[in-house]
C-alpha positions in Angstrom: -1.4 3.1 2.5 -0.4 1.8 5.6 3.4 1.7 6.8 4.7 0.0 9.4 8.0 0.8 11.7 9.4 -0.3 14.4 12.3 -0.3 16.8 16.0 -1.7 16.5 14.8 -5.0 18.7 11.2 -5.0 17.4 9.5 -4.0 20.8 8.0 -0.9 19.7 6.2 -1.4 16.9 4.1 1.4 15.1 2.0 2.3 12.1 1.2 5.0 10.0 -1.8 5.4 7.4 -2.0 7.9 4.5 0.8 9.9 3.1 3.3 11.7 4.5 3.2 16.0 4.3 6.7 16.3 3.1 10.1 13.9 2.8 13.5 15.9 2.7 17.2 15.7 4.4 17.8 17.5 7.3 21.5 19.0 7.7 21.3 20.4 11.6 23.9 19.3 13.8 21.4 18.3 16.2 19.7 15.8 13.9 23.2 14.6 12.5 24.6 13.6 16.1 21.2 12.2 17.1 21.4 9.9 13.9 24.9 9.3 14.2 24.7 10.4 10.3 26.4 12.8 8.0 22.6 13.9 7.4 19.1 12.6 8.2 16.4 11.2 6.1 12.9 13.3 7.6 9.2 11.9 6.7 7.0 14.3 8.2 3.5 13.3 9.0 0.4 14.5 10.6 0.3 13.2 13.9 -3.4 11.6 13.7 -1.4 9.3 10.9 0.8 8.0 13.8 -0.6 4.9 15.7 1.3 3.0 18.3 1.0 -0.8 18.3 3.0 -2.3 20.2 5.6 -1.4 23.1 4.2 2.1 24.2 5.6 1.4 27.7 9.1 1.4 26.2 8.8 4.5 24.9 11.0 7.4 26.2 11.2 10.8 25.3 14.5 13.5 25.3 14.0 17.0 24.8 17.3 18.9 23.8 15.3 22.0 22.7 11.6 22.7 23.2 11.1 22.5 19.6 11.5 18.3 19.0 10.4 15.6 21.1 12.4 12.6 20.1 11.1 9.3 21.1 13.4 6.0 21.2 12.9 2.5 22.8 14.2 2.3 26.0 14.8 -1.1 25.6 17.0 -1.4 22.5 18.1 2.8 22.2 16.4 2.5 19.0 15.2 5.7 17.5 11.9 6.0 16.7 10.1 9.5 15.6 10.3 13.2 16.5 7.3 15.5 18.2 7.7 18.8 16.4 5.3 21.2 18.2 5.6 24.5 16.4 4.9 22.8 13.5 2.4 20.4 14.7 4.1 17.4 12.6 5.7 14.5 13.8 9.0 13.5 11.8 9.4 9.6 11.1 13.0 8.7 10.3 12.5 6.8 6.5 14.6 4.7 7.4 12.1 2.7 10.1 9.9 2.6 7.0 10.5 0.0 4.7 7.3 0.2 2.3 7.4 3.8 2.0 9.0 5.1 -1.3 11.3 7.8 -0.1 10.7 10.5 -2.3 12.4 13.5 -0.9 11.9 17.3 -2.2 14.3 19.3 -0.2 17.1 20.0 2.1 16.4 21.5 5.6 19.2 23.5 7.9 21.6 23.4 4.3 24.1 25.6 6.1 25.2 23.2 8.7 25.9 20.6 6.5 29.0 18.3 6.8 28.0 16.4 3.2 27.3 18.3 0.2 24.6 16.6 -1.8 24.4 17.2 -5.9 20.7 17.3 -6.9 18.4 19.7 -8.0 16.3 19.7 -4.5 15.8 23.3 -3.1 18.4 23.3 -0.2 17.2 26.0 2.5 19.6 27.6 4.7 17.1 26.9 8.2 13.3 25.8 6.8 10.7 26.7 4.4 8.6 29.9 5.5 5.6 27.5 5.5 7.9 25.4 8.2 8.3 28.4 9.9 11.8 29.3 8.6 13.3 31.8 6.9 12.8 30.5 3.3 16.0 31.3 1.9 18.1 29.0 0.3 21.8 28.5 0.9 24.4 28.2 -1.8 25.1 25.0 -3.1 
């Protein structure tokens, strides 16, 4: 399966091949602030699945922390994806992938939530152990 995404103005276009490693919701204050929303819908991919097809010269990076390299378009300011070197994956915002059926399986950083969601998915205080977190589940 191939999914095509682009920035807000369309100058930067990228392609993802295959399937994501994971999909879910992030509730951390950093993602909420960056996305300007109460929760961030993420899809995690192997870096080799991502190919920038157009506009690479318009991609800039912002590093608030060493754990996240947030990519955005210098022309429109549209968000693109985030490299997470500690877990070796790239996070592509679910809203940028119109052909991907978003099927979240977990919530991360739920202890920081600004919007309590009522579903049966596990709500981790930080991250699952396999993603470098404590693996502790937060109170719903």
